[in-house]
C-alpha positions in Angstrom: -139.4 -130.7 154.6 -135.8 -131.4 154.7 -134.8 -128.1 154.3 -135.7 -124.5 155.8 -134.5 -121.1 154.5 -132.2 -119.4 156.8 -131.6 -116.6 154.9 -133.9 -114.3 156.9 -132.7 -111.3 159.3 -132.0 -112.0 162.7 -135.4 -112.3 164.9 -134.8 -110.0 168.1 -131.6 -111.0 169.3 -131.8 -114.4 168.5 -129.2 -116.2 166.1 -132.1 -117.4 163.8 -129.6 -119.1 161.3 -128.9 -121.8 163.9 -132.3 -121.8 165.4 -133.4 -122.6 161.6 -130.8 -125.2 161.0 -131.8 -126.8 164.1 -135.4 -127.1 163.1 -134.2 -128.4 159.6 -132.1 -130.8 161.4 -135.3 -132.0 163.4 -137.5 -132.2 160.2 -134.7 -134.6 158.5 -134.7 -137.0 161.8 -138.7 -136.7 161.8 -138.7 -137.7 157.9 -136.3 -140.8 159.2 -138.4 -141.7 162.0 -141.6 -141.7 159.7 -139.9 -143.9 157.1 -138.9 -146.5 160.1 -142.7 -146.3 161.6 -144.0 -147.3 157.9 -141.9 -150.0 157.5 -142.9 -151.5 161.1 -146.4 -150.8 160.0 -145.9 -152.8 156.6 -144.4 -155.5 158.6 -147.4 -155.5 161.0 -149.9 -155.7 158.1 -147.9 -158.4 156.4 -148.0 -160.5 159.6 -151.7 -160.2 159.9 -152.2 -161.3 156.5 -149.9 -164.4 156.9 -151.8 -165.6 160.2 -154.9 -165.7 157.8 -153.4 -167.2 155.1 -154.7 -170.7 155.1 -158.3 -169.3 156.1 -160.8 -170.1 153.5 -162.4 -166.5 153.4 -159.3 -164.5 154.4 -160.5 -161.1 153.8 -163.4 -161.5 155.9 -161.1 -163.7 158.5 -158.9 -160.4 158.6 -161.6 -157.9 158.9 -163.6 -159.7 161.8 -160.1 -160.2 163.7 -159.3 -156.3 163.3 -162.7 -155.6 164.5 -162.4 -157.4 167.3 -158.9 -156.0 167.9 -159.7 -152.1 167.2 -162.8 -152.6 169.7 -160.4 -153.4 172.3 -161.8 -156.8 172.4 -159.9 -159.0 175.3 -160.5 -162.1 173.2 -159.0 -160.5 170.2 -156.8 -163.4 168.9 -152.9 -163.0 169.0 -150.3 -160.1 170.2 -150.1 -158.7 166.5 -154.0 -157.9 166.5 -153.8 -156.5 170.0 -151.3 -154.1 168.7 -153.7 -152.2 166.1 -155.5 -151.0 169.7 -152.3 -148.9 170.1 -152.1 -147.1 166.8 -153.5 -143.8 165.9 -155.9 -143.1 163.0 -153.1 -142.7 160.5 -151.5 -145.7 161.2 -154.6 -147.9 161.1 -155.5 -146.2 157.9 -151.9 -147.2 156.4 -152.6 -151.0 158.0 -155.6 -151.0 156.2 -154.2 -150.0 152.8 -151.1 -152.4 153.2 -153.6 -155.3 153.7 -156.1 -154.5 151.2 -153.5 -154.1 148.5 -151.8 -157.7 149.2 -155.3 -159.0 149.2 -155.9 -157.8 146.1 -152.9 -159.5 144.8 -153.3 -162.5 146.4 -156.8 -163.0 144.9 -158.8 -162.3 148.4 -161.7 -159.9 147.8 -163.4 -157.6 149.9 -167.0 -158.9 150.4 -169.9 -156.4 150.3 -173.3 -156.9 152.2 -175.7 -158.8 149.6 -179.2 -160.5 149.2 -178.9 -163.9 149.6 -180.2 -165.2 146.4 -179.1 -164.7 142.9 -180.7 -162.3 140.4 -183.1 -164.3 137.8 -181.9 -163.5 134.6 -185.0 -162.3 133.2 -185.1 -159.5 135.7 -181.6 -158.1 134.3 -182.2 -154.7 133.0 -185.4 -154.2 134.2 -186.7 -150.9 136.1 -189.4 -150.8 138.5 -191.2 -146.9 138.6 -194.3 -145.6 139.4 -194.9 -143.6 136.3 -194.9 -139.7 136.4 -194.1 -136.9 134.0 -190.8 -136.5 136.2 -190.4 -140.1 136.2 -190.5 -141.1 132.9 -187.8 -138.3 131.9 -185.7 -139.6 134.6 -186.1 -143.3 133.1 -185.1 -142.3 129.6 -182.3 -140.7 130.8 -181.0 -143.5 132.8 -181.9 -146.4 130.6 -179.4 -145.0 128.0 -176.9 -146.4 130.3 -178.2 -149.9 130.7 -178.0 -152.6 128.4 -181.6 -154.5 127.7 -183.3 -151.9 129.9 -187.4 -152.1 130.1 -189.8 -150.7 132.2 -192.1 -151.8 134.6 -194.7 -149.6 135.8 -196.3 -149.9 139.5 -199.0 -148.0 141.3 -197.4 -147.1 144.2 -193.3 -146.7 145.0 -193.4 -149.2 147.8 -194.8 -152.0 145.3 -191.6 -150.7 143.1 -188.8 -151.2 145.9 -190.6 -154.8 147.0 -190.1 -156.1 143.3 -186.5 -155.5 143.3 -186.0 -157.0 146.6 -188.0 -160.0 145.6 -185.8 -160.5 142.5 -188.6 -159.4 139.7 -186.7 -156.3 138.9 -182.8 -155.4 139.0 -183.4 -151.7 139.6 -186.1 -149.2 140.7 -186.4 -145.6 140.5 -187.2 -143.2 143.4 -187.2 -139.4 143.6 -184.8 -138.8 146.7 -184.1 -135.0 146.8 -185.5 -131.4 145.6 -183.2 -128.3 144.9 -186.1 -126.7 146.6 -187.1 -128.8 149.8 -183.9 -130.7 150.3 -184.0 -134.7 151.2 -187.4 -136.3 150.6 -187.1 -138.5 153.8 -190.2 -140.6 153.1 -188.4 -141.9 149.9 -185.2 -142.2 151.7 -187.0 -144.0 154.2 -187.6 -146.4 151.7 -184.2 -147.1 150.8 -183.7 -147.8 154.9 -186.8 -150.4 154.7 -185.6 -152.3 151.6 -181.9 -152.1 152.3 -181.4 -150.7 148.4 -178.3 -149.2 147.1 -178.2 -146.2 144.8 -176.4 -147.5 141.2 -176.7 -144.0 139.6 -178.8 -140.4 140.0 -179.7 -138.0 137.7 -181.6 -134.4 138.1 -184.5 -133.6 136.3 -186.1 -129.7 136.0 -189.3 -129.7 137.4 -190.4 -126.9 134.5 -189.0 -125.4 131.5 -186.3 -123.0 131.6 -182.6 -122.5 132.8 -183.4 -121.6 136.5 -186.0 -124.6 136.9 -186.0 -126.2 140.2 -184.9 -130.1 139.9 -185.7 -133.5 141.2 -183.1 -136.1 141.8 -183.9 -139.5 141.1 -182.1 -142.5 142.3 -181.6 -145.7 140.3 -181.5 -148.6 143.1 -180.4 -152.0 143.3 -180.1 -154.6 145.9 -176.5 -154.9 146.1 -173.7 -152.3 145.9 -171.6 -154.0 143.5 -172.8 -155.7 140.1 -175.4 -158.3 140.1 -174.2 -161.8 139.1 -176.7 -163.6 137.5 -177.3 -167.2 138.5 -174.4 -167.3 140.8 -172.3 -165.6 144.1 -173.4 -162.0 144.6 -171.6 -158.9 145.7 -167.8 -160.6 145.7 -165.7 -157.8 144.1 -163.5 -159.6 141.4 -162.1 -156.2 140.1 -162.4 -152.6 141.0 -164.9 -152.3 137.8 -167.5 -154.2 139.7 -168.0 -151.5 142.3 -169.1 -149.0 139.0 -172.2 -148.7 137.1 -170.1 -147.3 134.5 -166.4 -146.4 133.5 -166.1 -142.7 134.2 -164.8 -142.9 137.7 -164.3 -139.2 138.0 -168.1 -138.9 138.4 -168.8 -141.3 140.8 -169.7 -140.6 144.5 -170.0 -142.3 147.9 -172.9 -141.6 150.1 -173.6 -142.9 153.4 -175.3 -142.1 156.7 -173.2 -141.2 159.5 -174.7 -141.9 162.9 -173.2 -139.9 165.2 -174.2 -142.1 168.2 -172.7 -141.4 171.9 -169.5 -142.6 172.6 -168.8 -143.5 168.9 -165.2 -144.6 168.1 -165.4 -143.0 164.7 -166.5 -139.6 165.0 -167.4 -137.4 162.0 -164.0 -135.8 162.0 -162.3 -139.1 161.8 -164.3 -140.2 158.8 -163.4 -136.9 157.2 -159.9 -137.8 157.9 -160.2 -141.2 156.4 -161.6 -139.8 153.1 -158.8 -137.2 152.5 -156.0 -140.2 153.6 -158.0 -142.2 150.7 -157.6 -139.4 148.3 -161.4 -139.0 148.3 -162.8 -135.5 148.3 -165.5 -134.4 150.9 -168.6 -133.1 148.8 -171.2 -132.6 150.9 -171.8 -133.0 154.9 -175.2 -132.2 156.1 -175.3 -129.7 159.0 -178.3 -131.2 160.7 -178.9 -134.5 162.1 -182.1 -136.2 160.1 -184.5 -138.4 161.1 -184.4 -141.6 159.1 -187.1 -143.9 161.1 -188.1 -144.6 164.6 -185.2 -144.0 167.0 -182.9 -143.7 164.4 -180.8 -140.6 162.8 -178.2 -139.8 160.6 -176.1 -137.3 158.9 -175.9 -137.5 155.2 -172.4 -137.6 153.8 -171.4 -137.4 150.1 -167.7 -138.1 149.0 -166.2 -137.6 145.3 -164.7 -140.7 144.6 -162.0 -139.5 141.2 -158.9 -141.6 141.7 -159.2 -142.3 145.4 -158.6 -145.6 147.5 -162.1 -146.8 147.6 -161.4 -150.2 148.9 -159.3 -148.7 152.0 -162.1 -146.2 152.7 -164.6 -149.4 152.3 -162.5 -151.2 155.0 -162.1 -148.0 157.3 -165.8 -147.9 157.2 -166.7 -151.4 157.6 -164.2 -151.7 161.0 -164.3 -148.3 162.7 -168.0 -147.1 161.5 -170.2 -150.2 161.6 -173.2 -148.1 162.5 -172.8 -145.9 159.3 -174.5 -147.0 156.3 -173.1 -146.9 152.8 -176.2 -145.7 150.5 -174.2 -146.6 147.5 -171.2 -146.1 145.0 -173.0 -144.2 142.2 -172.4 -141.7 138.9 -174.2 -138.5 138.5 -175.8 -139.2 134.9 -176.0 -135.7 133.1 -177.2 -134.8 129.8 -175.5 -136.1 126.7 -173.8 -132.8 126.1 -172.4 -133.0 129.5 
């Protein structure tokens, strides 16, 4: 705000023109200070990167160092990292954006949590699911988006999940939500138990008719990024590795926020981080869900659009490590959609 309209009547005896001119002057000075502030943040981010340049795994080294600094760990290495303890949320987010952008340019990639073994070639494209009328419809809808897709039927949902974890199938299919009953927690607990990630979702009508309730099915896999057959898993070599197909505007990021007592990242800060990264907030459950014994969380869903996914993932990894990213996935509609 560099200019304020001063063409308004006097305000109860005050010289409104002078007051508003002073406000305009202050706004201009603030803009100048903000530019200097951003320049210093860029210098700090670049210096942190330079300190880790000789590290074999630069991205992970920076993440580890920043995590130590943010938690006010007395063992945080170096004065530069300790400076981050005194930055506010938006300043830290700007640091993360600057660092992640530089790492992409330099060829050091953010690594997502992965399974510890490569996927066998004969498992690629194979979907495990427990056959039912609705599940078969979900399989047909989702399989159209997977090259070389084929089905493997099981007699229990748990067996289907285990088949993915064991590397015999790339995907499994589970119902996770009902338009009538809400989240299907018994199935969501299987995602937590087997540490599966959502690759895509689709809604299947329970019966014929425009007003029919629906069941949401999730296509699940071991890793959030694409599987690499016979090689390293989970390393993002390009932003497209995060996505099931190319239509980013349909993508969602779903995570479980755990509102722990004394958490350094309350829900409000998570939402601010999403807004900073141009990621829209689509859903925040109003109640805390019981996930497993002694564990609870709030389901949140964000729209990716053209947002800065990598900076947002850095934020979650650094400042909300107890939160679980359930997946980055598209909503698959009917072919006419």
